[in-house]
Gaussian input, Z-matrix of N, CA and C with variables (Angstrom, degrees):
# hf/3-21g

backbone

0 1
 N
 C     1     B1
 C     2     B2     1     A1
 N     3     B3     2     A2     1     D1
 C     4     B4     3     A3     2     D2
 C     5     B5     4     A4     3     D3
 N     6     B6     5     A5     4     D4
 C     7     B7     6     A6     5     D5
 C     8     B8     7     A7     6     D6
 N     9     B9     8     A8     7     D7
 C    10    B10     9     A9     8     D8
 C    11    B11    10    A10     9     D9
 N    12    B12    11    A11    10    D10
 C    13    B13    12    A12    11    D11
 C    14    B14    13    A13    12    D12
 N    15    B15    14    A14    13    D13
 C    16    B16    15    A15    14    D14
 C    17    B17    16    A16    15    D15
 N    18    B18    17    A17    16    D16
 C    19    B19    18    A18    17    D17
 C    20    B20    19    A19    18    D18
 N    21    B21    20    A20    19    D19
 C    22    B22    21    A21    20    D20
 C    23    B23    22    A22    21    D21
 N    24    B24    23    A23    22    D22
 C    25    B25    24    A24    23    D23
 C    26    B26    25    A25    24    D24
 N    27    B27    26    A26    25    D25
 C    28    B28    27    A27    26    D26
 C    29    B29    28    A28    27    D27
 N    30    B30    29    A29    28    D28
 C    31    B31    30    A30    29    D29
 C    32    B32    31    A31    30    D30
 N    33    B33    32    A32    31    D31
 C    34    B34    33    A33    32    D32
 C    35    B35    34    A34    33    D33
 N    36    B36    35    A35    34    D34
 C    37    B37    36    A36    35    D35
 C    38    B38    37    A37    36    D36
 N    39    B39    38    A38    37    D37
 C    40    B40    39    A39    38    D38
 C    41    B41    40    A40    39    D39
 N    42    B42    41    A41    40    D40
 C    43    B43    42    A42    41    D41
 C    44    B44    43    A43    42    D42
 N    45    B45    44    A44    43    D43
 C    46    B46    45    A45    44    D44
 C    47    B47    46    A46    45    D45
 N    48    B48    47    A47    46    D46
 C    49    B49    48    A48    47    D47
 C    50    B50    49    A49    48    D48
 N    51    B51    50    A50    49    D49
 C    52    B52    51    A51    50    D50
 C    53    B53    52    A52    51    D51
 N    54    B54    53    A53    52    D52
 C    55    B55    54    A54    53    D53
 C    56    B56    55    A55    54    D54
 N    57    B57    56    A56    55    D55
 C    58    B58    57    A57    56    D56
 C    59    B59    58    A58    57    D57
 N    60    B60    59    A59    58    D58
 C    61    B61    60    A60    59    D59
 C    62    B62    61    A61    60    D60
 N    63    B63    62    A62    61    D61
 C    64    B64    63    A63    62    D62
 C    65    B65    64    A64    63    D63
 N    66    B66    65    A65    64    D64
 C    67    B67    66    A66    65    D65
 C    68    B68    67    A67    66    D66
 N    69    B69    68    A68    67    D67
 C    70    B70    69    A69    68    D68
 C    71    B71    70    A70    69    D69
 N    72    B72    71    A71    70    D70
 C    73    B73    72    A72    71    D71
 C    74    B74    73    A73    72    D72
 N    75    B75    74    A74    73    D73
 C    76    B76    75    A75    74    D74
 C    77    B77    76    A76    75    D75
 N    78    B78    77    A77    76    D76
 C    79    B79    78    A78    77    D77
 C    80    B80    79    A79    78    D78
 N    81    B81    80    A80    79    D79
 C    82    B82    81    A81    80    D80
 C    83    B83    82    A82    81    D81
 N    84    B84    83    A83    82    D82
 C    85    B85    84    A84    83    D83
 C    86    B86    85    A85    84    D84
 N    87    B87    86    A86    85    D85
 C    88    B88    87    A87    86    D86
 C    89    B89    88    A88    87    D87
 N    90    B90    89    A89    88    D88
 C    91    B91    90    A90    89    D89
 C    92    B92    91    A91    90    D90
 N    93    B93    92    A92    91    D91
 C    94    B94    93    A93    92    D92
 C    95    B95    94    A94    93    D93
 N    96    B96    95    A95    94    D94
 C    97    B97    96    A96    95    D95
 C    98    B98    97    A97    96    D96
 N    99    B99    98    A98    97    D97
 C   100   B100    99    A99    98    D98
 C   101   B101   100   A100    99    D99
 N   102   B102   101   A101   100   D100
 C   103   B103   102   A102   101   D101
 C   104   B104   103   A103   102   D102
 N   105   B105   104   A104   103   D103
 C   106   B106   105   A105   104   D104
 C   107   B107   106   A106   105   D105
 N   108   B108   107   A107   106   D106
 C   109   B109   108   A108   107   D107
 C   110   B110   109   A109   108   D108
 N   111   B111   110   A110   109   D109
 C   112   B112   111   A111   110   D110
 C   113   B113   112   A112   111   D111
 N   114   B114   113   A113   112   D112
 C   115   B115   114   A114   113   D113
 C   116   B116   115   A115   114   D114
 N   117   B117   116   A116   115   D115
 C   118   B118   117   A117   116   D116
 C   119   B119   118   A118   117   D117
 N   120   B120   119   A119   118   D118
 C   121   B121   120   A120   119   D119
 C   122   B122   121   A121   120   D120
 N   123   B123   122   A122   121   D121
 C   124   B124   123   A123   122   D122
 C   125   B125   124   A124   123   D123
 N   126   B126   125   A125   124   D124
 C   127   B127   126   A126   125   D125
 C   128   B128   127   A127   126   D126
 N   129   B129   128   A128   127   D127
 C   130   B130   129   A129   128   D128
 C   131   B131   130   A130   129   D129
 N   132   B132   131   A131   130   D130
 C   133   B133   132   A132   131   D131
 C   134   B134   133   A133   132   D132
 N   135   B135   134   A134   133   D133
 C   136   B136   135   A135   134   D134
 C   137   B137   136   A136   135   D135
 N   138   B138   137   A137   136   D136
 C   139   B139   138   A138   137   D137
 C   140   B140   139   A139   138   D138

   B1=1.4497
   B2=1.5252
   B3=1.2929
   B4=1.4560
   B5=1.5172
   B6=1.3219
   B7=1.4595
   B8=1.5216
   B9=1.3159
   B10=1.4613
   B11=1.5194
   B12=1.3206
   B13=1.4612
   B14=1.5210
   B15=1.2954
   B16=1.4618
   B17=1.5280
   B18=1.3228
   B19=1.4668
   B20=1.5257
   B21=1.3186
   B22=1.4654
   B23=1.5228
   B24=1.3248
   B25=1.4577
   B26=1.5191
   B27=1.3116
   B28=1.4639
   B29=1.5185
   B30=1.3204
   B31=1.4608
   B32=1.5160
   B33=1.3130
   B34=1.4583
   B35=1.5243
   B36=1.3087
   B37=1.4591
   B38=1.5245
   B39=1.3276
   B40=1.4611
   B41=1.5246
   B42=1.3018
   B43=1.4661
   B44=1.5294
   B45=1.3055
   B46=1.4713
   B47=1.5254
   B48=1.3353
   B49=1.4649
   B50=1.5314
   B51=1.3199
   B52=1.4653
   B53=1.5309
   B54=1.3193
   B55=1.4664
   B56=1.5331
   B57=1.3290
   B58=1.4614
   B59=1.5260
   B60=1.3221
   B61=1.4609
   B62=1.5271
   B63=1.3224
   B64=1.4621
   B65=1.5318
   B66=1.3179
   B67=1.4687
   B68=1.5256
   B69=1.3243
   B70=1.4615
   B71=1.5224
   B72=1.3352
   B73=1.4655
   B74=1.5228
   B75=1.3109
   B76=1.4638
   B77=1.5282
   B78=1.3144
   B79=1.4651
   B80=1.5323
   B81=1.3265
   B82=1.4723
   B83=1.5234
   B84=1.3301
   B85=1.4725
   B86=1.5212
   B87=1.3142
   B88=1.4650
   B89=1.5229
   B90=1.3306
   B91=1.4638
   B92=1.5210
   B93=1.3127
   B94=1.4628
   B95=1.5312
   B96=1.3192
   B97=1.4672
   B98=1.5249
   B99=1.3075
   B100=1.4600
   B101=1.5141
   B102=1.3198
   B103=1.4618
   B104=1.5242
   B105=1.3174
   B106=1.4550
   B107=1.5193
   B108=1.3301
   B109=1.4665
   B110=1.5177
   B111=1.3335
   B112=1.4609
   B113=1.5271
   B114=1.3158
   B115=1.4612
   B116=1.5290
   B117=1.3182
   B118=1.4693
   B119=1.5247
   B120=1.3124
   B121=1.4563
   B122=1.5207
   B123=1.3171
   B124=1.4621
   B125=1.5217
   B126=1.3051
   B127=1.4681
   B128=1.5263
   B129=1.3269
   B130=1.4719
   B131=1.5214
   B132=1.3397
   B133=1.4651
   B134=1.5228
   B135=1.3130
   B136=1.4645
   B137=1.5160
   B138=1.3176
   B139=1.4693
   B140=1.5061
   A1=108.53
   A2=116.02
   A3=121.66
   A4=108.09
   A5=115.78
   A6=121.73
   A7=107.39
   A8=116.52
   A9=120.71
   A10=109.73
   A11=114.85
   A12=120.34
   A13=107.50
   A14=115.80
   A15=122.13
   A16=109.45
   A17=117.15
   A18=120.76
   A19=112.76
   A20=118.15
   A21=122.09
   A22=109.49
   A23=115.73
   A24=121.95
   A25=108.85
   A26=116.73
   A27=122.57
   A28=106.60
   A29=115.88
   A30=120.15
   A31=109.07
   A32=115.23
   A33=120.48
   A34=110.47
   A35=115.13
   A36=122.97
   A37=108.70
   A38=117.44
   A39=121.01
   A40=110.04
   A41=115.33
   A42=120.59
   A43=111.85
   A44=117.48
   A45=119.83
   A46=112.22
   A47=117.76
   A48=122.22
   A49=112.38
   A50=117.39
   A51=121.49
   A52=114.52
   A53=120.48
   A54=118.85
   A55=113.48
   A56=117.11
   A57=119.81
   A58=111.08
   A59=117.76
   A60=121.16
   A61=110.53
   A62=116.61
   A63=121.19
   A64=110.21
   A65=116.52
   A66=120.61
   A67=110.63
   A68=117.38
   A69=120.66
   A70=111.79
   A71=116.37
   A72=120.23
   A73=113.65
   A74=117.29
   A75=120.96
   A76=110.63
   A77=116.64
   A78=122.74
   A79=108.47
   A80=117.20
   A81=121.16
   A82=112.33
   A83=117.33
   A84=119.75
   A85=111.35
   A86=117.01
   A87=121.11
   A88=109.50
   A89=116.67
   A90=120.98
   A91=112.83
   A92=117.39
   A93=121.03
   A94=111.00
   A95=117.00
   A96=122.11
   A97=113.45
   A98=116.78
   A99=121.49
   A100=109.87
   A101=117.92
   A102=119.87
   A103=113.97
   A104=118.55
   A105=121.49
   A106=112.87
   A107=116.92
   A108=120.91
   A109=114.89
   A110=117.93
   A111=120.58
   A112=112.46
   A113=116.99
   A114=122.23
   A115=108.54
   A116=116.59
   A117=120.42
   A118=108.35
   A119=115.43
   A120=120.74
   A121=110.96
   A122=115.45
   A123=122.54
   A124=106.35
   A125=116.61
   A126=119.51
   A127=109.94
   A128=117.65
   A129=120.93
   A130=111.97
   A131=118.00
   A132=119.52
   A133=111.97
   A134=117.59
   A135=120.54
   A136=112.95
   A137=117.11
   A138=118.85
   A139=112.63
   D1=142.99
   D2=178.11
   D3=-144.30
   D4=127.09
   D5=178.55
   D6=-119.39
   D7=128.48
   D8=179.43
   D9=-127.80
   D10=134.41
   D11=174.60
   D12=-150.50
   D13=122.76
   D14=-176.80
   D15=53.28
   D16=-119.38
   D17=-176.73
   D18=-100.58
   D19=10.15
   D20=-177.47
   D21=-110.34
   D22=133.61
   D23=176.02
   D24=-127.52
   D25=130.40
   D26=174.66
   D27=-115.34
   D28=127.84
   D29=-178.93
   D30=-139.45
   D31=167.93
   D32=177.38
   D33=-63.89
   D34=148.39
   D35=175.10
   D36=-68.52
   D37=134.51
   D38=179.09
   D39=-123.33
   D40=167.34
   D41=-179.68
   D42=-60.49
   D43=-28.88
   D44=178.55
   D45=-69.62
   D46=-14.47
   D47=177.42
   D48=-81.97
   D49=-15.02
   D50=-173.89
   D51=-55.91
   D52=-48.17
   D53=-178.48
   D54=-59.16
   D55=-42.02
   D56=179.13
   D57=-68.85
   D58=-43.07
   D59=178.59
   D60=-61.40
   D61=-41.86
   D62=177.85
   D63=-61.68
   D64=-42.80
   D65=178.57
   D66=-59.72
   D67=-45.42
   D68=179.10
   D69=-64.05
   D70=-45.04
   D71=-173.39
   D72=-80.81
   D73=5.39
   D74=172.50
   D75=-121.05
   D76=11.06
   D77=179.00
   D78=-98.04
   D79=118.83
   D80=-177.34
   D81=-59.02
   D82=-31.41
   D83=179.33
   D84=-68.08
   D85=-35.26
   D86=177.36
   D87=-74.74
   D88=-45.14
   D89=-175.71
   D90=-64.91
   D91=-21.55
   D92=176.67
   D93=-58.39
   D94=-28.58
   D95=-177.47
   D96=-110.84
   D97=2.68
   D98=-175.75
   D99=-103.05
   D100=129.87
   D101=-174.22
   D102=-66.83
   D103=-15.43
   D104=178.14
   D105=-96.24
   D106=25.57
   D107=-172.37
   D108=-63.73
   D109=-19.68
   D110=179.39
   D111=-86.94
   D112=-0.19
   D113=-179.25
   D114=-97.07
   D115=134.03
   D116=175.71
   D117=-90.58
   D118=122.28
   D119=-178.21
   D120=-98.20
   D121=143.70
   D122=172.02
   D123=-128.93
   D124=169.06
   D125=177.32
   D126=-61.17
   D127=-34.06
   D128=179.42
   D129=-67.75
   D130=-39.75
   D131=-178.89
   D132=-71.53
   D133=-23.26
   D134=178.91
   D135=-81.67
   D136=-25.88
   D137=-175.76
   D138=-91.56

């Protein structure tokens, strides 16, 4: 699925997104605002 409006695009999560998602979900500054902050993420748990 892909939704586009003006300059915003929403698409399905793909395997190529994993490295960036992993970077975000292991960053303490991001996790401060993320409700899953007590969960330890690995590349395996994201895929």
